[in-house]
DRENGU-281963 format. One line per field, with one value per atom (N, C-alpha, C): chain; atom name; x, y negated, z negated. Coordinates in pm, 1 decimal. Example, Ala and Ser with C-alpha at 12.3 -4.5 7.8 and 13.67 -1.06 7.14 Angstrom:
2
chaine A,A,A,A,A,A $
atome N,CA,C,N,CA,C $
c1 1319.0,1230.0,1320.0,1285.0,1367.0,1290.0 $
c2 569.0,450.0,330.0,225.0,106.0,-3.0 $
c3 -780.0,-780.0,-780.0,-708.0,-714.0,-787.0 $
end
This chain:
115
chaine A,A,A,A,A,A,A,A,A,A,A,A,A,A,A,A,A,A,A,A,A,A,A,A,A,A,A,A,A,A,A,A,A,A,A,A,A,A,A,A,A,A,A,A,A,A,A,A,A,A,A,A,A,A,A,A,A,A,A,A,A,A,A,A,A,A,A,A,A,A,A,A,A,A,A,A,A,A,A,A,A,A,A,A,A,A,A,A,A,A,A,A,A,A,A,A,A,A,A,A,A,A,A,A,A,A,A,A,A,A,A,A,A,A,A,A,A,A,A,A,A,A,A,A,A,A,A,A,A,A,A,A,A,A,A,A,A,A,A,A,A,A,A,A,A,A,A,A,A,A,A,A,A,A,A,A,A,A,A,A,A,A,A,A,A,A,A,A,A,A,A,A,A,A,A,A,A,A,A,A,A,A,A,A,A,A,A,A,A,A,A,A,A,A,A,A,A,A,A,A,A,A,A,A,A,A,A,A,A,A,A,A,A,A,A,A,A,A,A,A,A,A,A,A,A,A,A,A,A,A,A,A,A,A,A,A,A,A,A,A,A,A,A,A,A,A,A,A,A,A,A,A,A,A,A,A,A,A,A,A,A,A,A,A,A,A,A,A,A,A,A,A,A,A,A,A,A,A,A,A,A,A,A,A,A,A,A,A,A,A,A,A,A,A,A,A,A,A,A,A,A,A,A,A,A,A,A,A,A,A,A,A,A,A,A,A,A,A,A,A,A,A,A,A,A,A,A,A,A,A,A,A,A,A,A,A,A,A,A,A,A,A,A,A,A $
atome N,CA,C,N,CA,C,N,CA,C,N,CA,C,N,CA,C,N,CA,C,N,CA,C,N,CA,C,N,CA,C,N,CA,C,N,CA,C,N,CA,C,N,CA,C,N,CA,C,N,CA,C,N,CA,C,N,CA,C,N,CA,C,N,CA,C,N,CA,C,N,CA,C,N,CA,C,N,CA,C,N,CA,C,N,CA,C,N,CA,C,N,CA,C,N,CA,C,N,CA,C,N,CA,C,N,CA,C,N,CA,C,N,CA,C,N,CA,C,N,CA,C,N,CA,C,N,CA,C,N,CA,C,N,CA,C,N,CA,C,N,CA,C,N,CA,C,N,CA,C,N,CA,C,N,CA,C,N,CA,C,N,CA,C,N,CA,C,N,CA,C,N,CA,C,N,CA,C,N,CA,C,N,CA,C,N,CA,C,N,CA,C,N,CA,C,N,CA,C,N,CA,C,N,CA,C,N,CA,C,N,CA,C,N,CA,C,N,CA,C,N,CA,C,N,CA,C,N,CA,C,N,CA,C,N,CA,C,N,CA,C,N,CA,C,N,CA,C,N,CA,C,N,CA,C,N,CA,C,N,CA,C,N,CA,C,N,CA,C,N,CA,C,N,CA,C,N,CA,C,N,CA,C,N,CA,C,N,CA,C,N,CA,C,N,CA,C,N,CA,C,N,CA,C,N,CA,C,N,CA,C,N,CA,C,N,CA,C,N,CA,C,N,CA,C,N,CA,C,N,CA,C,N,CA,C,N,CA,C,N,CA,C,N,CA,C,N,CA,C,N,CA,C,N,CA,C,N,CA,C,N,CA,C,N,CA,C,N,CA,C,N,CA,C,N,CA,C,N,CA,C,N,CA,C,N,CA,C,N,CA,C,N,CA,C,N,CA,C,N,CA,C $
c1 4090.9,3967.1,4008.2,3892.6,3867.8,3784.5,3826.9,3713.4,3715.4,3533.2,3504.0,3428.5,3462.1,3414.1,3359.3,3250.5,3146.1,3176.7,3157.5,3150.5,3027.7,2992.2,2946.5,2786.0,2739.6,2574.7,2568.0,2455.9,2370.2,2236.0,2216.8,2096.8,2083.1,1985.8,1965.5,1818.4,1786.2,1658.0,1599.3,1478.9,1426.6,1493.1,1508.9,1574.4,1713.9,1753.6,1936.0,1980.7,2159.7,2194.9,2323.5,2340.5,2482.6,2522.2,2659.5,2770.6,2845.4,2807.9,2868.7,2948.6,3093.1,3223.4,3219.4,3313.2,3345.0,3484.8,3562.3,3708.5,3707.7,3807.7,3814.4,3961.6,3984.6,4120.2,4148.0,4242.1,4279.8,4335.2,4239.4,4284.3,4213.4,4233.4,4149.1,4171.4,4280.1,4319.3,4219.8,4156.2,4063.7,3914.6,3875.3,3752.8,3701.9,3629.8,3532.7,3411.2,3294.5,3183.7,3165.3,3098.7,3106.8,2945.9,2878.9,2752.7,2694.3,2598.2,2532.4,2413.4,2376.1,2264.6,2174.9,2065.5,2035.1,1898.3,1879.0,1773.9,1719.8,1566.0,1480.8,1457.3,1383.1,1362.0,1230.2,1246.7,1125.5,1109.2,1195.1,1184.4,1313.5,1353.1,1463.1,1543.6,1667.1,1761.0,1744.5,1762.7,1757.2,1853.1,1894.7,1978.2,1935.1,2044.9,2037.6,2117.7,2270.8,2329.1,2418.8,2487.8,2585.3,2683.5,2825.8,2922.8,2985.5,3020.1,3173.6,3300.6,3405.4,3549.8,3585.7,3515.9,3500.2,3425.4,3345.2,3254.8,3118.1,3076.0,2962.4,2841.1,2738.9,2662.9,2521.8,2445.9,2334.6,2263.8,2120.6,2048.7,1906.3,1843.6,1724.4,1639.0,1490.9,1407.9,1428.8,1377.4,1401.7,1498.5,1616.3,1705.3,1792.1,1706.1,1734.2,1703.2,1784.5,1785.4,1814.7,1829.4,1850.8,1968.9,2066.0,2171.4,2268.2,2395.1,2538.1,2621.7,2637.8,2752.2,2888.4,3004.1,3105.7,3234.7,3330.2,3428.9,3589.4,3645.6,3831.0,3881.1,3962.6,4005.4,4143.7,4197.3,4344.1,4347.6,4217.5,4214.7,4101.1,4081.3,3980.2,3884.3,3786.5,3700.8,3552.0,3486.4,3342.5,3295.0,3175.2,3096.2,2987.7,2847.6,2704.1,2698.1,2645.6,2595.0,2445.5,2395.0,2248.4,2231.6,2094.0,2044.2,1938.3,1859.1,1721.2,1635.3,1696.4,1672.9,1551.9,1452.1,1326.6,1318.2,1232.3,1254.2,1237.6,1154.8,1148.7,1333.2,1412.7,1518.7,1628.8,1544.7,1570.5,1641.0,1724.6,1780.8,1964.2,1968.8,2100.0,2171.0,2270.6,2320.1,2497.6,2466.8,2570.7,2634.9,2756.4,2828.9,2890.5,2943.3,2982.1,3049.4,3138.8,3234.5,3240.3,3240.5,3254.6,3369.7,3446.6,3593.5,3640.5,3644.2,3699.8,3599.9,3477.9,3351.1,3278.7,3364.2,3311.2,3216.0,3131.2,3120.7,3154.8,3187.2,3206.4,3118.4,3080.3,2991.2,3018.8,3030.9,3086.3,2986.7,2996.6,2940.9,2790.8,2783.8,2692.2,2688.2,2626.7,2642.8,2467.5,2436.2,2284.2,2282.6,2158.5,2075.5,1953.4,1965.3,1815.5,1784.9,1618.9,1632.1,1496.4,1472.0,1400.7,1424.9,1308.9,1292.2,1247.4 $
c2 -439.3,-459.1,-291.2,-259.5,-80.0,-57.4,16.9,40.4,201.9,210.9,319.1,378.3,489.0,540.5,692.0,672.7,765.1,869.5,1023.2,1083.3,1270.6,1298.9,1401.8,1433.0,1291.1,1269.0,1341.0,1394.6,1401.9,1450.8,1550.5,1603.8,1751.6,1762.1,1875.9,1906.8,2074.2,2145.4,2122.6,2105.8,2074.2,2237.5,2197.1,2346.4,2373.8,2329.7,2289.6,2177.7,2226.0,2136.9,2089.0,1938.6,1832.6,1840.1,1833.1,1745.3,1648.4,1538.8,1416.0,1341.9,1272.6,1291.3,1128.9,1082.7,933.7,940.2,857.0,868.9,737.3,695.5,570.4,527.6,398.8,334.2,243.9,206.8,26.9,35.7,-60.4,-64.9,84.5,191.8,277.2,356.3,267.8,289.1,205.3,175.7,80.6,93.3,197.6,274.8,358.2,353.3,440.6,478.0,428.3,519.9,508.6,609.9,669.7,685.3,676.1,737.1,688.6,753.1,745.7,675.7,567.0,524.4,576.9,564.8,576.5,481.6,442.6,360.1,448.9,443.0,497.8,380.9,381.2,291.1,191.7,84.9,32.7,10.7,76.5,121.4,51.8,49.2,0.5,124.3,18.9,120.3,184.6,293.9,405.2,464.1,482.8,574.5,689.2,784.8,940.8,984.2,966.4,1029.1,955.7,935.3,898.2,952.7,970.0,1009.3,964.3,971.5,886.3,927.1,888.3,901.3,1063.3,1049.8,1193.1,1286.8,1260.7,1387.9,1387.5,1287.8,1271.2,1207.4,1325.3,1297.0,1258.5,1199.7,1165.8,1175.2,1211.2,1230.7,1159.5,1104.4,1033.5,1171.5,1177.9,1284.4,1325.3,1232.1,1289.7,1387.6,1408.8,1522.8,1609.1,1608.3,1698.5,1847.4,1923.5,2094.5,2079.3,2015.5,2029.5,1941.3,1802.7,1765.1,1790.0,1784.7,1794.5,1683.2,1559.7,1504.0,1573.8,1567.0,1552.6,1464.2,1448.7,1398.0,1476.1,1404.3,1481.1,1364.5,1313.4,1188.9,1195.6,1352.9,1356.8,1294.2,1304.9,1268.8,1141.8,1061.7,990.8,990.8,1097.8,1158.3,1189.3,1128.9,1168.8,1232.9,1375.8,1404.7,1417.4,1431.8,1482.2,1620.1,1716.5,1840.9,1850.7,1852.1,1853.8,1979.8,2013.8,2128.9,2153.9,2257.0,2206.0,2113.9,2041.0,1910.3,1925.3,1804.9,1778.5,1661.9,1624.0,1513.9,1412.8,1404.0,1246.9,1220.3,1303.8,1309.9,1190.9,1240.4,1084.3,987.6,881.9,771.6,787.5,658.5,591.4,611.7,705.4,742.3,651.5,565.5,448.6,542.0,542.9,561.9,445.0,399.8,279.2,330.2,221.0,259.3,125.5,132.1,28.4,37.9,-64.5,-109.6,-272.0,-242.2,-359.6,-507.1,-445.3,-526.2,-572.8,-516.2,-518.7,-413.7,-383.3,-267.5,-256.7,-211.3,-200.4,-53.6,-102.6,9.0,12.6,193.8,210.9,184.0,186.8,157.1,209.5,326.3,426.5,539.7,676.1,772.3,779.4,841.6,877.0,995.4,1022.8,1138.1,1160.9,1279.8,1271.4,1451.0,1453.0,1610.3,1626.6,1678.8,1719.9,1816.9,1878.0,2055.5,2005.0 $
c3 -2719.6,-2642.0,-2578.2,-2547.4,-2516.5,-2430.1,-2355.5,-2211.7,-2198.7,-2169.7,-2126.9,-2022.2,-1996.2,-1883.6,-1868.3,-1805.2,-1823.8,-1734.8,-1722.1,-1625.6,-1655.2,-1562.1,-1561.9,-1552.9,-1508.7,-1488.0,-1349.9,-1320.6,-1172.2,-1156.0,-1114.2,-1085.2,-1126.3,-1200.9,-1243.3,-1261.0,-1250.4,-1263.5,-1393.3,-1438.0,-1597.1,-1632.0,-1759.4,-1857.0,-1814.0,-1735.3,-1713.4,-1828.4,-1818.8,-1880.8,-1816.8,-1865.0,-1840.5,-1962.9,-1918.8,-2047.4,-1983.5,-2064.9,-2002.6,-2119.3,-2054.2,-2118.4,-2142.7,-2202.4,-2189.3,-2318.1,-2200.2,-2200.1,-2217.5,-2354.3,-2407.0,-2407.3,-2351.8,-2336.0,-2390.2,-2395.6,-2446.1,-2594.7,-2696.2,-2839.6,-2895.0,-2897.6,-2933.8,-3090.3,-3153.2,-3250.2,-3352.2,-3324.3,-3390.8,-3392.8,-3298.2,-3308.8,-3432.0,-3449.5,-3545.1,-3469.2,-3489.3,-3461.9,-3306.4,-3232.3,-3104.8,-3070.9,-2939.2,-2911.2,-2770.8,-2789.9,-2657.4,-2670.3,-2531.5,-2528.1,-2415.9,-2372.6,-2214.0,-2221.4,-2083.5,-2064.7,-1902.9,-1942.5,-1814.9,-1750.4,-1609.4,-1522.8,-1618.6,-1654.8,-1668.2,-1864.7,-1903.2,-2045.7,-2129.2,-2265.5,-2319.3,-2325.4,-2353.5,-2403.5,-2528.5,-2577.2,-2666.3,-2744.5,-2846.0,-2894.0,-2860.5,-2849.6,-2811.4,-2907.7,-2950.0,-3076.1,-3114.9,-3197.5,-3279.0,-3373.7,-3334.6,-3425.0,-3450.8,-3625.2,-3705.5,-3636.4,-3694.6,-3628.5,-3723.1,-3833.4,-3918.0,-3849.5,-3773.9,-3707.3,-3803.8,-3818.2,-3890.0,-3760.7,-3757.3,-3638.5,-3649.3,-3568.4,-3641.0,-3502.2,-3457.9,-3342.9,-3340.2,-3251.7,-3212.2,-3197.4,-3222.4,-3233.6,-3084.6,-2982.7,-2883.0,-2809.2,-2881.4,-2866.5,-2933.2,-3077.6,-3173.1,-3125.4,-3165.3,-3121.4,-2987.3,-2896.5,-2767.1,-2724.9,-2801.2,-2760.2,-2879.0,-2793.5,-2916.5,-2894.8,-2989.1,-2970.3,-3019.5,-2999.8,-3038.0,-2997.8,-3030.9,-3020.5,-3007.6,-2951.9,-2946.0,-2986.7,-3115.5,-3096.3,-3061.9,-3057.1,-2958.8,-2833.9,-2773.2,-2617.6,-2584.2,-2691.1,-2697.4,-2607.4,-2676.2,-2584.2,-2647.4,-2618.3,-2686.0,-2542.2,-2614.8,-2536.6,-2565.2,-2479.1,-2498.2,-2430.4,-2525.7,-2423.6,-2432.7,-2306.0,-2336.0,-2265.3,-2367.0,-2328.5,-2293.1,-2233.1,-2182.7,-2176.6,-2086.6,-1995.1,-1946.4,-1967.7,-1921.9,-1841.7,-1750.3,-1664.8,-1709.3,-1860.7,-1956.7,-1987.5,-1965.8,-2007.7,-1888.1,-1811.4,-1667.4,-1701.3,-1725.5,-1726.1,-1695.6,-1721.2,-1734.5,-1847.9,-1915.1,-2025.6,-2029.4,-2148.2,-2182.2,-2291.2,-2271.7,-2392.8,-2493.4,-2600.5,-2650.8,-2748.1,-2829.9,-2914.6,-3007.6,-3140.3,-3225.3,-3254.8,-3289.9,-3295.3,-3335.6,-3493.5,-3518.6,-3540.2,-3565.1,-3532.3,-3427.7,-3310.5,-3175.2,-3130.6,-3028.1,-2984.7,-2813.7,-2759.8,-2604.8,-2561.5,-2445.0,-2351.9,-2250.2,-2186.2,-2029.5,-1957.8,-1849.4,-1723.1,-1661.6,-1746.1,-1730.0,-1628.8,-1663.4,-1583.9,-1555.9,-1435.3,-1390.2,-1405.0,-1490.4,-1510.6,-1490.6,-1345.9,-1320.1,-1344.1,-1421.2,-1448.0,-1357.1,-1229.6,-1136.1,-1064.9,-1028.4,-976.3,-808.1 $
end
């Protein structure tokens, strides 16, 4: 089993930045792909960004040029740097990890972009 815990969410003004972190514990040796989803009120959960163990990345159009996903395998941690935040980025952000054919999720961290 893999356990994930996110941190770094909060309230930020439009145009501001936040960096989310997600620490993995448990059977971490089996983790391959990690990533972030988000879910805004009344909307479906949507993919934000993905990163493989080798560092290959992919982004949803909504975050391209503004978000950067990274991971530190030695610290079992992935990050999501979010710049130029917009009110429409307001959502609960969830990290996930794929391992041995399974997917584990963190409990989520709230990001609110508002003046």
